[in-house]
C-alpha atoms as one frame of an Amber mdcrd trajectory, in Angstrom:
protein
  -1.571  17.308 -26.818  -0.061  16.879 -23.332   2.106  13.876 -23.934   5.715
  14.865 -24.731   6.560  16.790 -21.610   4.567  14.264 -19.550   6.543  11.469
 -21.227   9.824  13.279 -20.582   8.651  13.563 -16.988   7.114  10.114 -16.696
   8.963   7.738 -19.071  12.217   9.352 -17.917  11.250   9.451 -14.279  13.007
   6.418 -12.793  16.087   8.270 -11.690  16.957   9.891  -8.364  15.865  10.434
  -4.848  17.067  13.342  -2.673  20.798  13.339  -2.499  23.653  15.398  -1.107
  25.979  17.216  -3.337  26.972  15.145  -6.401  27.415  15.426 -10.088  24.900
  17.267 -12.273  22.202  15.162 -13.901  22.890  14.800 -17.623  20.702  13.941
 -20.619  22.663  10.745 -21.194  21.567   9.466 -17.772  18.434   8.247 -19.552
  20.332   5.134 -20.479  20.826   4.323 -16.812  17.163   4.738 -15.855  14.943
   1.964 -14.577  11.256   2.725 -14.715   8.581   1.011 -12.625   4.902   0.695
 -13.724   1.647  -1.187 -13.799   1.555  -2.614 -10.256  -1.100  -5.310  -9.680
  -1.900  -6.955  -6.338  -2.472 -10.696  -6.273  -6.035 -11.782  -5.291  -4.882
 -12.593  -1.761  -3.264  -9.158  -1.479   0.145 -10.554  -0.588   2.207 -10.082
  -3.791   2.526  -7.334  -6.379   3.504  -7.901  -9.990   4.814  -4.862 -11.874
   6.827  -3.936 -14.952  10.397  -2.760 -14.859  11.653  -0.924 -17.957  15.099
   0.234 -18.936  16.773   1.606 -22.046  18.840  -0.652 -24.273  21.618   1.568
 -25.596  22.752  -0.870 -28.229  19.272  -1.564 -29.627  18.109   2.037 -28.963
  14.881   0.814 -27.477  13.139   0.339 -24.126  12.746  -3.225 -22.788  10.292
  -4.200 -20.102  10.113  -7.306 -17.879   7.807  -8.553 -15.152   8.838  -8.533
 -11.516   7.114  -9.441  -8.259   7.579  -8.078  -4.746   5.876  -8.961  -1.442
   3.194  -6.422  -0.467   4.557  -6.429   3.103   8.040  -5.619   1.898  11.006
  -7.715   0.825  13.255  -8.340  -2.148  11.845  -7.964  -5.670  12.209 -11.013
  -7.932  12.383 -10.976 -11.706   9.869 -13.162 -13.505  10.590 -12.706 -17.165
  13.684 -11.744 -19.136  14.943 -11.519 -22.689  14.763  -9.189 -25.672  10.962
  -8.752 -25.636   8.902  -6.144 -23.827   6.516  -7.722 -21.326   3.613  -5.541
 -20.236  -0.001  -5.580 -18.946   0.434  -8.160 -16.189  -2.884  -9.465 -14.816
  -3.336 -12.137 -12.077  -5.618 -15.114 -12.475  -8.398 -15.102  -9.880  -6.825
 -18.232  -8.214  -3.460 -16.443  -7.989  -1.584 -19.184  -9.749  -0.758 -17.490
 -13.044  -0.160 -14.076 -14.526  -1.267 -13.272 -18.046   0.690 -10.595 -19.967
   1.480  -9.172 -23.324   4.897 -10.004 -24.748   6.119  -8.163 -27.815   9.196
  -7.982 -29.989   9.229  -5.616 -32.936   5.851  -6.143 -34.675   5.117  -9.512
 -33.111   2.960  -9.577 -29.980   1.838 -12.638 -28.074  -0.563 -13.332 -25.186
   1.309 -15.367 -22.621   0.938 -16.678 -19.095   3.556 -17.475 -16.452   3.070
 -19.906 -13.670   3.922 -18.043 -10.518   5.355 -21.097  -8.685   7.244 -22.900
 -11.497   8.039 -19.798 -13.600   7.001 -21.738 -16.742   5.844 -19.465 -19.568
   3.186 -20.517 -21.999   2.420 -18.825 -25.310  -1.336 -18.813 -25.698  -1.910
 -17.043 -28.997  -0.601 -14.305 -31.264  -2.152 -10.974 -30.210  -3.225  -8.959
 -33.275  -3.947  -5.366 -32.415  -5.123  -2.370 -34.329  -2.827   0.665 -34.534
  -5.880   2.910 -34.316  -6.114   5.366 -31.398  -8.724   4.214 -28.804  -8.826
   7.139 -26.382  -9.499   6.205 -22.790  -9.181   2.438 -23.555  -8.696   0.595
 -20.324  -8.334  -3.190 -19.820  -7.315  -5.236 -22.862  -7.454  -8.581 -21.097
  -9.658 -10.123 -18.397  -9.632 -13.500 -16.677 -12.784 -15.639 -16.260 -13.621
 -16.096 -12.546 -12.707 -19.824 -12.724  -9.202 -18.940 -14.053  -9.641 -21.224
 -17.094 -10.127 -18.658 -19.838  -8.925 -15.196 -20.742 -10.832 -12.601 -22.713
  -8.742 -10.166 -24.690  -9.226  -7.317 -27.103  -7.733  -7.973 -30.540  -8.367
  -7.717 -34.260  -8.815 -10.247 -37.003  -5.702 -10.837 -39.100  -5.273  -8.201
 -41.839  -6.784  -9.058 -45.210  -4.247  -9.624 -47.996  -6.524  -7.660 -50.338
  -6.042  -4.432 -48.393  -4.150  -2.013 -50.674  -2.179   1.095 -49.721  -1.191
   1.961 -53.272  -3.148   4.123 -53.798  -4.399   4.707 -50.272  -8.133   5.435
 -50.421  -9.476   7.449 -47.506 -13.239   7.410 -46.669 -13.321   8.116 -42.913
 -12.572  11.105 -40.675 -10.318   9.318 -38.175  -7.940   7.825 -40.742  -4.800
   8.348 -38.759  -3.133   6.524 -35.885  -0.605   8.092 -33.574   2.310   7.736
 -36.009   0.908   6.383 -39.268  -2.378   5.742 -41.015  -5.132   3.700 -39.368
  -5.193   0.090 -40.457  -9.039   0.226 -40.317  -9.174  -2.980 -38.352 -11.887
  -3.134 -35.733 -11.116  -4.221 -32.188 -13.175  -7.247 -31.186 -13.364  -9.499
 -28.173 -11.749 -12.960 -28.214 -11.605 -15.680 -25.588  -8.783 -18.210 -25.264
  -9.147 -21.460 -23.281  -6.161 -22.420 -21.125  -7.241 -26.083 -21.208  -7.411
 -26.529 -24.986  -5.598 -23.497 -26.288  -8.575 -22.829 -28.590  -9.331 -19.194
 -29.436 -12.927 -18.150 -29.895 -13.980 -14.854 -31.402 -16.913 -13.497 -29.396
 -17.856 -10.447 -31.469 -17.866  -9.860 -35.214 -19.196  -6.596 -36.593 -18.085
  -3.056 -37.576 -18.107  -1.664 -34.026 -14.920  -1.283 -31.977 -14.894  -2.691
 -28.512 -12.412  -2.367 -25.659 -12.067  -1.842 -21.876 -13.295  -5.287 -20.917
 -14.172  -6.862 -17.537 -15.430 -10.433 -16.967 -18.292 -10.675 -14.460 -17.788
 -12.447 -11.141 -20.662 -14.745 -12.120 -18.727 -15.712 -15.277 -21.657 -15.201
 -17.696 -20.938 -11.700 -19.103 -18.171  -9.445 -20.227 -18.340  -5.683 -19.945
 -16.970  -3.505 -22.725 -17.091   0.004 -24.120 -18.274   0.810 -27.643 -19.169
   3.853 -29.627 -22.469   3.350 -31.456 -22.938   6.813 -32.928 -23.998   6.769
 -36.660 -20.533   8.045 -37.448 -18.287   7.163 -34.483 -15.401   9.161 -36.029
 -17.397  12.370 -35.818 -18.753  11.990 -32.271 -16.578  10.598 -29.463 -19.211
   8.807 -27.321 -18.492   5.562 -25.581 -21.238   3.585 -23.742 -21.168   0.468
 -21.634 -22.384  -2.883 -22.981 -22.527  -6.371 -21.463 -21.991  -9.401 -23.666
 -23.247 -12.891 -22.921 -20.206 -15.141 -23.034 -22.056 -18.051 -24.647 -24.403
 -16.377 -27.111 -22.610 -13.045 -27.612 -25.967 -11.323 -27.096 -25.466  -7.776
 -26.076 -27.097  -5.621 -23.409 -26.703  -1.856 -23.502 -26.270  -0.467 -19.982
 -25.825   3.242 -20.642 -26.970   5.665 -23.324 -25.764   9.120 -22.466 -24.443
  12.111 -24.359 -21.228  11.918 -22.362 -18.372   9.403 -22.441 -18.307   6.313
 -20.163 -14.842   4.949 -19.317 -13.091   2.075 -17.405 -16.155  -0.015 -16.296
 -15.440  -2.560 -13.490 -17.725  -5.040 -11.685 -18.254  -4.954  -7.948 -16.985
  -8.085  -6.155 -20.481  -9.584  -6.075 -21.233  -8.636  -9.659 -24.328  -6.611
  -8.735 -22.926  -3.173  -9.507 -20.604  -1.545 -12.042 -18.395   1.425 -11.282
 -16.960   3.632 -14.025 -15.883   7.179 -14.778 -17.772   9.418 -17.167 -18.281
  12.918 -18.531 -21.658  14.457 -19.188 -21.239  17.075 -21.942 -22.558  16.211
 -25.391 -19.478  17.449 -27.127 -16.014  16.334 -26.172 -12.667  15.402 -27.700
 -10.649  12.190 -27.890  -7.697  13.959 -26.267  -7.098  16.777 -23.785 -10.614
  16.924 -22.429 -11.645  20.092 -20.567 -14.451  18.402 -18.635 -13.553  16.542
 -15.477 -14.634  12.918 -15.319 -16.408  11.731 -12.166 -17.115   8.328 -10.614
 -20.464   6.674 -11.298 -22.164   3.454 -10.164 -24.961   1.582 -11.933 -26.750
  -1.658 -11.237 -25.866  -4.766 -13.284 -29.153  -4.459 -15.205 -28.528  -0.821
 -16.124 -31.074   1.845 -15.370 -30.421   5.037 -13.453 -26.796   5.606 -12.562
 -25.496   7.527  -9.529 -22.717  10.029  -9.740 -21.118   9.009  -6.472 -18.267
  11.517  -6.545 -20.512  14.493  -7.335 -19.542  16.328  -4.175 -15.829  16.412
  -5.224 -15.047  18.993  -7.863 -12.063  17.129  -9.155 -11.095  14.871 -12.136
 -11.320  11.123 -11.154  -9.420   8.223 -12.575  -7.970   4.788 -11.673 -11.137
   3.490  -9.971 -11.192   0.301  -7.874 -13.806  -1.379  -5.668 -13.143  -1.979
  -2.040 -12.904  -5.685  -1.177 -16.339  -5.696   0.443 -17.943  -3.874  -2.524
 -19.417  -1.192  -0.302 -17.211   1.713  -1.578 -15.187   2.818  -4.549 -11.556
   3.985  -4.336 -10.128   6.355  -6.930  -7.389   8.899  -7.644  -7.895  12.585
  -8.480  -5.575  15.516  -9.116  -5.692  18.322  -6.589  -3.420  21.403  -6.598
  -0.507  19.527  -8.238  -0.985  16.422  -6.071  -2.736  13.158  -6.852  -4.934
  12.184  -3.908  -6.410   8.733  -3.054 -10.108   9.061  -2.227 -12.895   6.712
  -1.210 -16.689   7.143  -1.483 -19.622   4.930  -0.574 -21.309   2.988  -3.295
 -24.439   5.077  -2.937 -22.506   8.357  -3.041 -22.201  11.092  -0.430 -19.119
  12.380   1.330 -15.852  11.798  -0.521 -13.052  11.051   1.937  -9.297  11.262
   1.268  -7.349   8.168   2.236  -3.908   9.445   1.290  -3.157  13.111   0.674
   0.499  14.141   0.549   2.636  16.324  -1.768   3.170  13.576  -4.280   1.632
  12.050  -7.388   0.031   8.599  -7.547  -0.915   6.324 -10.439  -1.990   2.745
 -11.173  -4.042   2.186  -8.063  -4.480  -1.533  -7.173  -6.653  -3.024  -4.400
  -7.047  -6.615  -3.112  -8.354  -7.889   0.209  -7.170  -5.322   2.724  -4.137
  -4.250   0.634  -3.701  -1.065  -1.313  -0.725  -0.262  -3.577   0.125   2.259
  -6.294   2.947   3.864  -8.245   4.165   6.966  -6.482   6.611   9.783  -7.199
   7.361  13.230  -5.797   9.494  16.214  -6.843  12.805  14.579  -6.059  11.885
  10.915  -6.199  11.048   8.810  -9.268   8.105   6.505  -9.647   8.330   3.317
  -7.542   5.875   0.796  -6.163   4.463   1.759  -2.763   2.034  -0.035  -0.467
  -0.363   1.510   2.083  -0.263   0.149   5.593  -3.352  -0.394   7.736  -2.497
   2.733   9.748  -2.634   4.904   6.578   1.125   5.285   6.232   2.900   4.111
   3.074   6.152   2.336   2.448   8.281   1.923  -0.708   8.504  -1.646  -2.036
  10.971  -0.995  -4.864  14.099   1.116  -4.880  15.696   0.392  -8.250  17.545
   3.676  -8.678  19.229   4.208  -5.323  22.733   3.570  -6.651  22.370   6.177
  -9.403  20.666   8.515  -6.968  23.810   8.743  -4.892  25.564  10.288  -7.851
  23.065  13.068  -8.430  22.259  16.402  -6.884  18.556  17.136  -7.333  16.549
  20.237  -6.629  13.413  20.392  -4.491  11.118  23.014  -6.010   9.595  25.767
  -3.870   5.833  26.058  -4.241   4.036  29.383  -4.260   0.655  30.936  -5.086
  -0.152  34.399  -6.424  -3.107  36.443  -7.571  -3.442  36.795 -11.321  -4.778
  39.844 -13.237  -8.400  39.242 -12.283  -7.807  38.014  -8.722  -7.736  34.323
  -9.582  -5.304  32.347  -7.417  -2.659  30.567  -9.437  -0.170  27.958  -8.201
   3.402  27.471  -9.387   6.797  26.011  -8.446  10.297  27.366  -8.764  13.534
  25.346  -8.922  16.937  26.901  -8.218  19.927  25.770 -10.211  21.305  22.633
  -8.619  24.805  24.086  -7.916  23.349  27.309  -6.465  25.548  30.208  -5.292
  23.733  32.974  -3.360  26.093  35.559  -4.776  25.288  34.921  -8.412  22.506
  35.796 -10.841  21.040  32.978 -12.919  18.948  32.658 -16.107  15.390  31.358
 -15.703  13.432  29.058 -17.969   9.618  29.218 -17.940   8.321  25.658 -18.675
   4.695  25.370 -19.839   2.704  22.136 -19.598   0.701  20.479 -22.379  -2.965
  19.886 -22.645  -4.116  22.627 -22.311  -5.699  20.677 -19.492  -2.572  19.097
 -18.064  -1.247  19.581 -14.507   2.233  20.298 -13.197   2.931  19.539  -9.509
   4.523  17.197  -7.090   5.759  14.555  -9.545   9.313  13.879 -10.641  10.388
  15.569 -13.901  13.635  14.465 -15.512  13.503  17.359 -17.918  13.178  20.034
 -15.242  15.911  18.405 -13.104  18.244  18.181 -16.138  17.708  21.845 -17.024
  18.289  22.924 -13.396  21.377  20.748 -13.240  22.823  22.831 -16.101  22.690
  26.106 -14.232  19.174  27.366 -15.003  16.290  28.228 -12.687  13.085  26.506
 -13.753   9.617  28.017 -13.280   6.499  25.983 -13.918   2.927  27.085 -13.307
  -0.612  25.703 -13.545  -2.456  28.486 -15.376  -6.210  28.483 -15.848  -7.176
  25.569 -18.012  -5.137  23.155 -15.869  -6.939  20.280 -14.198  -6.726  19.706
 -10.423  -8.480  22.904  -9.430 -12.113  22.228 -10.289 -14.323  22.428 -13.357
 -14.488  26.216 -13.572 -10.730  26.508 -13.511 -10.337  23.712 -16.151 -12.790
  25.572 -18.434 -10.737  28.756 -17.954  -9.113  28.660 -21.424 -12.083  27.564
 -23.527 -12.500  29.885 -26.478  -9.476  31.711 -25.207  -6.146  29.957 -25.822
  -3.433  32.438 -25.109  -5.794  34.785 -23.219  -6.171  34.385 -19.465  -3.733
  31.496 -19.316  -1.044  33.597 -20.999  -1.666  36.402 -18.487  -1.392  33.915
 -15.611   1.984  32.848 -16.910   3.304  36.320 -17.238   2.008  37.329 -13.795
   3.888  34.275 -12.447   7.088  35.475 -14.031   6.538  38.917 -12.551   5.896
  37.357  -9.148   9.125  35.377  -8.971  11.206  38.242 -10.399   9.948  40.460
  -7.586  10.502  37.857  -4.893  13.798  36.154  -5.844  16.767  38.412  -6.428
  18.923  35.620  -7.884  16.959  35.567 -11.168  18.366  37.623 -13.957  15.413
  39.349 -15.592  17.503  39.934 -18.751  18.088  36.196 -19.243  14.689  34.591
 -19.527  13.880  31.572 -21.647  10.609  29.758 -22.398   9.824  26.207 -23.382
   6.898  23.859 -23.679   5.610  20.734 -25.397   2.381  20.264 -27.358  -0.013
  22.887 -25.923   3.054  24.130 -24.048   4.661  24.430 -27.507   1.594  26.351
 -28.690   1.989  28.710 -25.741   5.720  29.079 -26.390   4.916  30.186 -29.947
   2.279  32.504 -28.543   4.612  33.987 -25.915   7.290  34.958 -28.462   4.662
  36.728 -30.584   3.228  38.667 -27.620   6.312  39.819 -25.742  10.022  40.310
 -26.285  11.051  39.698 -22.677  12.300  36.154 -23.406  15.672  35.893 -25.059
  15.398  32.266 -26.189  12.626  29.672 -26.756  12.232  25.965 -27.391   8.939
  24.919 -28.955   8.523  21.140 -28.794   5.755  19.394 -30.772   4.170  22.821
 -31.084   1.051  24.302 -32.682   1.163  27.547 -34.578  -1.967  27.724 -36.779
  -5.324  26.504 -35.308  -6.983  26.519 -38.701  -4.534  24.193 -40.404  -4.198
  22.150 -37.160  -7.881  21.239 -37.523  -7.376  19.505 -40.825  -4.080  17.725
 -40.072  -4.408  16.556 -36.421  -5.532  13.096 -35.360  -7.998  14.789 -33.032
  -9.455  17.669 -34.977 -12.471  17.481 -32.612 -10.355  19.360 -30.073 -10.963
  22.553 -32.077 -14.760  22.421 -32.152 -14.804  21.254 -28.528 -12.517  24.015
 -27.214 -13.762  26.747 -29.481 -17.394  25.678 -30.100 -17.347  25.430 -33.870
 -15.696  24.414 -37.081 -13.043  26.624 -38.767 -15.393  27.599 -41.526 -17.918
  28.832 -38.957 -15.319  30.185 -36.564 -12.493  31.439 -38.695 -11.873  34.788
 -37.048 -11.729  33.361 -33.535  -9.291  30.571 -34.486  -7.127  32.954 -36.428
  -7.210  35.353 -33.482  -5.561  32.703 -31.266  -3.092  31.381 -33.846   0.497
  32.455 -32.981   1.513  32.599 -36.638  -0.892  35.540 -37.141   1.371  37.626
 -34.946   4.698  36.296 -36.164   5.750  39.795 -37.303   6.089  40.672 -33.614
   8.559  37.840 -32.878  12.257  38.521 -32.280  13.087  35.563 -29.995  15.592
  32.909 -31.239  13.560  29.734 -31.293  14.379  26.002 -31.440  11.699  23.835
 -32.994  11.673  20.074 -32.135   9.181  17.695 -33.808   8.672  13.984 -34.593
   8.258  13.386 -38.306   5.400  10.948 -37.721   3.532  13.060 -35.166  -0.188
  12.908 -36.029  -1.308  14.427 -32.757   0.251  17.739 -33.767   1.404  17.398
 -37.334   4.936  18.491 -38.166   3.536  21.083 -40.568   2.651  23.171 -37.478
   6.341  23.583 -36.683   7.198  23.987 -40.309   4.862  26.972 -40.657   6.317
  28.737 -37.648   9.908  27.949 -38.466   9.575  29.143 -41.998   7.945  32.354
 -40.938  10.696  33.183 -38.476  13.523  32.373 -40.892  11.896  34.421 -43.683
  11.893  37.347 -41.280  15.523  36.829 -40.380  14.864  35.564 -36.849  17.346
  32.962 -35.535  15.625  29.549 -35.684  16.664  25.887 -35.886  14.301  23.053
 -36.808  15.144  19.514 -35.551  13.125  16.719 -37.072  13.217  13.221 -35.566
  12.517  10.283 -37.895  10.209   7.479 -36.685   8.915   9.584 -33.811   5.411
  10.669 -32.917   4.130  13.037 -30.262   6.096  11.271 -27.525   9.624  10.102
 -28.414  10.209   6.360 -27.970  13.859   5.913 -28.902  16.178   6.609 -25.939
  18.836   8.196 -28.106  16.254  10.733 -29.408  14.998  11.601 -25.898  18.534
  12.201 -24.750  19.352  14.189 -27.889  16.270  16.338 -27.490  17.108  17.456
 -23.972  20.744  17.996 -24.919  19.713  20.263 -27.777  17.268  22.254 -25.613
  19.984  22.844 -22.991  22.567  23.792 -25.623  20.094  26.267 -27.144  19.500
  28.010 -23.859  23.198  27.962 -23.164  23.893  29.742 -26.417  21.442  32.618
 -25.882  21.186  32.903 -22.110  24.802  32.236 -21.145  26.807  34.302 -23.601
  29.825  34.228 -21.275  29.456  30.587 -20.402  28.068  31.311 -16.995
C-alpha cells in the first residue's frame, strides 16, 4: 500500500541537484528524467554495472539499458541499447560476462554480454509468472565456475488453460494488475557451453530468491510450505542439490525468511527475517532483522538484535567475518556492519540521505544514493569512509531547476511521543507573502518519509505551495514500538500526530496561510486523506490517490487481504465494529472538503472500488469531487504520460481551491 507516492518519489527521482534560481520544475519534466538503479560491483571490485532508465515520449514507456562505470571514478560507458528494457544485471564470478533480463512487450529473454567484446548472446526465453511474490530477491545466480546460470522461471502456459469462464479456487487469485496465471515459479539451469536448459524443480511449490553456493553443489531458495500458502505468508529457506534436486530444509519458523545469501566460503548463510506468526505480504509492521545460520541449518543467530531498526539489502564482507546491511533511521538510510556472530552493530555511513541497492566486492562498497535535493545516482565509498558520486546523468537538467531543501523539525505529539517532520517552502519564496500549505501523507502505513528526493514534493513546491510531510506513529525507521503504533488504530494516534504537526508549523512559520490548507496522500496516505476530510474541516482541498475508504470491502477485494487480519487481529466477520470504526466512509456525512480521487483501473493492491465508494458518497451529498481513472494502470503508474498527468491534475486541483485569486 506504500507504492504510488514512493514510485512518484523513486521512479521520478532522477532529476535535479541543488541549483541557483531557475525555472520551476514541471510535471512534464518526467520525460527528461534519467533514472539510475541496480548497481552491481564486479568480482574484482573495479567496475560497476547499473541500469539507466528514461521515458520514451513517443512510445509512452520507460526503457532501460545497462551501463558500466569504474568504481574509482571515470566516464560511464553504455553496454546495451535498443527498444528493449534491460534489467537485473549480474556479473559472472570470473568477471568476463554479465547476465541480464531483456524484455520487449510480453517477450522476455535471459541474455549475457561479454564485457570485453560487447557481444550479446540470447540464452533462452524467460517465462515468468505474473503472480505477486512478496519479498522475492534474486531471480538469477551464476555457478561459481561461470559456466551455468540458475534462474527462476515458469513452465510455458498450457494451451488447455481457459479463462472463459474463469474458475477461481484459491485465495490469492490476483496479480498486481490482473488475475494470477496460476503458474508456479521453479528453478531452471542453463549451460553456457551447450545452451541446454534443465528444469531443476517440478512441483506445486513456488520457489524464488536463489543463490548458488560457492562450492557449486547447492542452490538456496525460498519457498512457502504451509498447507495453504495463500492463507499464511511464511517463507523458509531450502537448499537444493544441483545434480539430484534433493532438498534440504534449513529453517522452519513461524516468521518469514527473506533474501538468503552464502558467505564467501559457503559455510554460513545470512538472511533477513521476521518472527511473528502472523504477517502480511505487503506493508509489514514488524521490522526484519539480520540472521546468520550454518550451512547445515540448526540454530540461527539474530546478529542485528541490538539494533531496533528494519534491516534490508544484506551483503557479506569480502572476508566473510561480518555482514553489511542498510536500515532506515529517522528518515535516513544508514549503512551498518555487524560481526557474523552478532554483537555491536556499527554504522559505516550515516548521513542525511537515503541509500539503496548495496553492493560489496573485495574492498569496494557502492550503492544508489539520493538526498532531499539530489536524485538517485551511483556512489562509491572510499577507504577513508567518504563517498563520491560515480554517475551524474541529470546535471544539465539540474541547471534549469530551482529546488527546495526541506527544513527538518521534531515536536511532541498529544501523548508526549516525539514525531519528526519536514517542511518545504515554495521554490520562488517571498518573505512578504502568505502561501497555501499541502500536508502530504506517506503510504504503508509503515512507510517512511525523510532524506530522499521526491519529484512530487518538488513539483508541488515549484508551483507555489508549501509542502509538509511527517512520519507519524506507524512509520518505520524509529523502532518496533513506533512501527506498531497504528496497529488496531488506523486514523487514531497517527491522525493526531499529523494534526499536531500542522499545528506546530502554523505556530512557527508565519508565511503559512492557515485558511489555505490542502491534504494529499497515496495508498495508506490516500486512506488517511479520506480519514482527514471526515474528521476535520480545516482543509480546503484534498487529493486522495489510490485510496482506501472501507476496510470491510477492502478485505475482500485487495490482493493482500491478510493486511486486515494482521493489522487488526481478526477477520471482518469477527471484527466488524473495529473495522467499521476506522473506515472513512462511515463518517462521510462530516465531509465538506472538495476532493480529487485518482486511481488505476487495474489496481489490485487497493481496488478501484475503494475510490468509487468514497467518490459516490461525496457526490451524492453535493460535495465537490472529481474521479480520474487511468486505464492499464495498477497501484504504481507505469506510463510516463499518466505520471505526468496525475501530478498536473493534483496541482491544478489545489490551484483551484487554494489559490482563488491565482496567487
